[in-house]
N, C-alpha and C positions, 0 to 999 in steps of 0.2 A: 446707168450708174452702177458701180460695183456694190457688192453686199456690205461693204464697210463704209460706204459714203456717209450714211446717216450718223455714224458715231464720231466722225472727224472732229467736230467742235468740242465734243466731250474729251476726246483723246488729247487734243491740243492743251486743254486746261489741265488735265491730269499730268501731262509731261512738264508743264510749267511748275506744277506743285512739286514734282520730283526734282526738278532743277533747283527750286528754292531749298529743298531739303539737303541736296548735295552741296549747295553753296554754303549753307550753315555748317556742314560737316568739315569742309576744307578751310573755312575761315579761321585765321589765326586769332588767338585771344586779344581782344581790344581792337582788332582790325575793323574798320568801317567798310561795309559792302552794301551797295544799293540792291538788296535782295528783292525789293518791291518791283524792280525793273523786270524780273522774270515774270511776275504776275501781269504787269502791263503788256508785255510782249505776248504772253499766252492769251490774254483776254481780247486784245486787238486781233490776234490771229483767229480766235474762235468767232469773233464778230464777222470778220472777212469771209471765213469759211461758211458761216450761216447765210451771208448774202449770196455767195456762189451757189449754194444749195437751194435758193429760193425757187419755188415752182417745180422742183424736181420730184418731190414726194418720195424720197429715197427710203428704203427699208434696210435694216440690219438685223440679222438673226431672228427675224419674224416678230420681234418684241420691241424694237426701237424704230420709231418712224419720224423722219424729219420733214413732216408736213409744214405748211406755212405757219400753222398755229405754234408748233414747237419752236420754229425758227424765230418767230416774233418774241416768244418768251426768252429764247437764247439771247437775243439782242438786248432785251430789258435787263437780263442778268449780267450781261457784259457791261452795260452802262453802270449798273450798281457796283460791279466788281472794280471797274476802272476808277470810279470816283472814290471807292473805299481805299484802293491802293494809293491814290494821289493824296488822300488825307492821312494815311497811316504812317508814312515815314516820320513825320514830326512827332506823332503820338507815341510810336514804338520806341523811339530814342529817348523821349522825354520821360516816359513812365517805366522804362527799363523792362519792356515786354520782350520775351525771347523771340527775336525776329524770324529766324528760320521756322520755328514752330508755328508762329502766328500766320505767316504768309502761306505756308504749306496747308495748314488747316483751313484757311479761308478759301484757297483754291480747290481743295478737295470738296469742301462744302458746295462750292459753285458747280463742280462737276456732278455732284449728286442732285442738285437742283435742276440742271439741264437734263439729266437722265430721267428725273421724275416727270418733267414736262413732256418728254418725247416717248415715254413708255406706253405701250398698248397692251400690257398684261399687268394684272393687279399684283402679282408676285414681284414683278420687276419694279413697280411703283413702290412696293413695300421695301425692297432692297435699297432703292434710291433714297427713300425716306430715312432709312437707318444710316446711310452714308452721310447725308447732310446733318442728321440729328446728332450723331456721335461727334462730328467735328464741331458743331455749334455748342454742344454741352461743354467740351473742353475749352473752347474760346470764351465761354461765359465765365469760367473759373480760372482763366489763364494767369491772373494775378494771384498767385497762391498765398501771398501774405495778407490778402484782403478777406476779412470775415464775411463781408456782405457778398463778395463775389462767390465765395465757397457756398454760402447759404443759397444764393440764387441758382447756382449751377446744380446743387443737390436737389432743390425743388423741381427745377426744370427736368432733370434726369429722371426723378422718381415719377412725376406725373407723365412724362414722356413715355416711360416704360408701360404705364397703364394704358395710355392711348394707343401705343403700338399693339398691345394685346387685343384691344377692341378692334382695331383695324384688321388684324390677322384673323380674328374670329369672323369678321365680316367677309373676308376673302373666302374662308372655309364655307360659309353659307352660300356665297355666290357660286363657288365651285359645285356645290350640290345642285343648285338651281339650274345651272347650265349643263348638267349631265357630264361633268368631268373636265371643265375647262376654266381657266382663269383669264383667258383672252377677253378684252373688252368687247370686241365684235361678237364673239360667241355668246357672251352674256346678254348683249343687246338683242341678238336674234332669238335666244331662248325666251326672254321676257316678252318680246313682240309676239311670239307664237302663243304665249299664255295670256295675251292681253284681252281675249274674248271673254274670259271669266274673271272671277275674283282671284287676285294674286295669291300664291301660296304663302303660308306663314314664313317659310324659309326666305323667300324673296324680301319680305318686309323686314325681317331680322337683318338680312344682309345690308339693306339700305340704311337702317338705323345705326348699325355698328360702323359701317364705312363713314357715315356722316359724323359720328363721334370722333373718329380718327382724324378726319380733315378739320373738324371744328377746333380741335386742340391746336393744330398747327397754325390756323389763321387767327387764333385768340378770340374765338366767338364765345359768348356767354352760353352756358355756365362753365365752359372749359378754359376760362381766361386766367385762372388763379395764379398761374406761374408767371404771367407776363410782367406785372409791376416789379416783383422782386428780382427776376432775371435781368430785366432792363436796367434796373438801378444798380445791381451788383456788378454787372459786366463792365469792362472798359467802355467808355462812351462810343468809341469807334466800332466796337463789336455790337453795341446796341443799335447803331445806325445800320450796320450790315444785316443783322438778323431781323430787324423790324421791316426791312424792305425785301431782302432776298428770299428769306423763308416764306414770307407771305406770298410773293410772286409765284414761287414753285408750288406751294400748297394750293393756291387758287387755280393754277394751271391744271394740276391733276384733278382737283375738285370739278372743274368745268368739263374736262375730258370724260370723266366717269359719269357724272350726273346728267349732263346735257347730251350725252351720247348713249352709253350703255344703259343707264337707268331712266332714260327719257320715257319709255312706256309706262313707268310707275309715277310719273311726275304729279298726277292728281293726288297721290298719297304723300309725297315728300314736300311738295310746295307749301302746304299749310304749316308744316312743322318748321321748315326753314324760314317762313315768313315770321313766325313767332320768335325764332332765334335771332333773326335780323333786327326786329324791333327791340328786343331786350338788349342786344349788343349795342345798338345805337344809343339807347337811353342810358344804360349803365356807364358806357365809356365816356359819355358827355357829362353826366351828373357827377360822377366820382372824380372826373378829371378837373372839375371846377375848383375843388377844395384842396388840390395838391400844391405844395410849395416847392417840391423838388422837380426840376424841369424834366428829368428823365422819366420819372413816374408820371408826370403830366402828359408827356408825349407817349408813354406806354398806354395810358387810357385813351389818348387820342388815336393810337393805332388800333385799339379795340373798336372804337367808334367807326373808324374807316373800314374795318372789316365788315361791320354791319352795312355800310353803304354798298360795298362790293357784293355782299350777299343779295342785295336788292336786284342786281343784274342777273344773278342766277335764278332768283324767284320769278323775275319777269319772263325769262326764257324766250324772249323774242329777239329778232335780229338786232334791234337797237340796244337791248340790254346786253347781249353777248359781246358786241363790239365795244360797248361802254366799259365792260369789265377790263378788257385789255388796255384801253386808253387810260382808265383810272389807275391801273397798276403802274403804268409808265409815269403818269403825272405825279402819283403819290411817291413813287420811288425817288424821283429827282428832287422833290421838295423836302421830303422827310430826311433823306440822307444829307441834304444841304443844311437843314436846320441842326440836326444832331452833329454834323461835321463841324459846325462852328462851335458848338458846346465842347466837342472833343478837343479842338485846336486851342481853346482858351484854357483848358485844364493843365494842371501840372502833376508831378508825381505825388506831391504832398496834399494838393487840394484840387478836387475835380472841377470846382467852379460850376456845379450843376444845380445850385439852389437859386431860387428866384431872386434873392437879394444880391447874388453875385453879379447880376446883370445891371445893377444900379449904376447909372451914369456911363454906360458903355459908349454912348454917343460922343462923349467928350474925349474919351481916351482912344477909342477905335471906331471912328465914324463910318468907315467903310464896312466893317463887320456888322455894325448896328443896322446899316441900311440893307445889307444882304439878308440878315436875320429877319428883318421886317418883311421883306418880300416873301421869304419862305413861309413865315407864319401866316401872312395874309392868304397865301395859296392854300395852306392847310385848312384855313377857315372858309375857303370858297369865295374869296373876294375877287371880282373881275379887275383887270384883264389877265388873270393868272390861270395856270393849268388846272388848279383845284376847282375853280368856278366851272370850267367847261366839263370836267369830269363829273361833278355832281349834277350839273344841268342834264347831261345825257342819261345818267343813272335814274334820276327822278322822272325824266320824260318817259323812259322805258317803263317805269312802274305805273305811271298814269295811263299809258297806252294799254296796259294789261288789266286795268281796273283796280290796281292796288293803291287806292286813294289814301287809305289810312297810313300805309307805310310811307308813301310819298310825303304826307303831312308830317309824320314823325321825323323823317329825314330832314325836311326843311327846318323844323323847329329845333332839332338837336344841332343842326349846322349853325343856326343863329346863336344858340347858347354857347357853342364851342368857341365862337369868335371872342367871347368874354375872356376865356383863359389864355387865348393867344395874345389878345391885346394887353393882358396883364404884363406880359414880358415886354411888350413894346413900351408901355407906360414906364416900366422900371428903367428901360434903356434911355428914354428921352426926358422923362419928367421927374426923376428921383436922383438926389445927390448920392453919389457913391463914395465909398472910402477909397483911399489911395491903394490900389492893388497893382502888383507887378504882373503885367500881361506878357505871356511868352511871345517870342518872335515867331512869325508864321512864314513858312518858305514860299517861294514863288510857285512851286509845284502845287501846294495846297490852295493857294489863291487862284491858280488857273482852274483847279477843280471846282472851286466855288463859283468862278465866273461861268464855267460851262453849265453848271446846274442852274444858274440864274437865267442864262440864255435859253435853256430848254424850258424853264418854267414859263417864260414870256412867249416863246414860240408856240408851245402847246396851248397857251391861253389866247393868243391872237390869231394864229393860223393853224387850227386843229384839223381842218378838213382832210388834208392829205394823210395824216396819221390815222384818223378815224376810218378812212377808206381802206387803208392797209390793214387795220385791225379787223374790219368787217370781212375783208377777203381772207384774212388769216384764219379766223375762227370758223368760217364756212367749210374749211377743209377737213374738219373732224366729223362731219355728218355724212 
């Protein structure tokens, strides 16, 4: 393979973002142009390129590696991006969001996510983190007339700046520990050579600061404060995108760094991450129960799911490692499906994101009510959906490693979380709703919801093939 092969999927997405920008520039005032088509073409092209690169383990510039792990994350991100594009056309037109700006920023964010998953150097991970973060900050506040959006974007940006500083300091300490290198492999070798004695304080500081940077991006407690406000203030379709895409990219880098380079120090960081995972599961579930805004409810749900995925990192066995990738995929298709429905039901004047707005949805839109029920049951971990299988393998991995308390906390919080998912179901089926004008939903958006539903059931009924691919993928980083 050539030196440029590993970056081909990233380049394709970047070119599609540039095409979206050019299309916006040449579009006449008032002219309707399907700019989302550039995004669909680019994301499908990136997915095809990732499949062609499978098992090649190509390298580019010594810092980008398209091993099967990175390619699996690429495919997850392409699924997230394609579904986002399919839902976005309706929402962008209805809410008067600047189309070219929105699609370009979304695609640039995805390119940063792909780069983050494939990077083998901490500085490149930091650059990728900033690329995706800057794009998502702007997307959060893209409705400039919305006070809630501006507030959420400002909080996200301010706290994101602090987390980036922590991450950069962690890189500096890792640079000192590895005798002048930020390559993940060099850091791992340096720590392995020092494993015979007590780790130096610089190494522990590097681990702690890097963990803070990653914890912020995955919305882990106590670095979750930005999540509810940013999710509520952003356009719902942006909430769907960043709650899945940002989490997938952050966990990919988290896994590559902690289960590879920092593996020699796992006896020190596993207890800390175990506490963080427990606190994240508990807070996300308990606070989510009392929310009446669906976007805030799903924001706390996202925090709880981050805790479940942290269990896979804490377990650090083959089952846990594969379960993380499977969980990322299953969570992505279900959460983006649920928030996609919320976005598609909203209008420019009313987001329809309060719990009461779903009253009687079964009578006016039975199809959407049925699909929403499926996605919510999957988020709650009810069989035969993808969410059940994902949680089953995560908790099984925790039990295999002796983390019985964490597994029990995970099961109990999952049971409690079903309550606030079922609240929405009760509102849709058992509560009389006021006469609300529901917007028309395009065939493209309904096709996207259909694909997400099929994926939810496929991963829940026939998960073995995807789990085998996930296990094979994550083994390539060791």
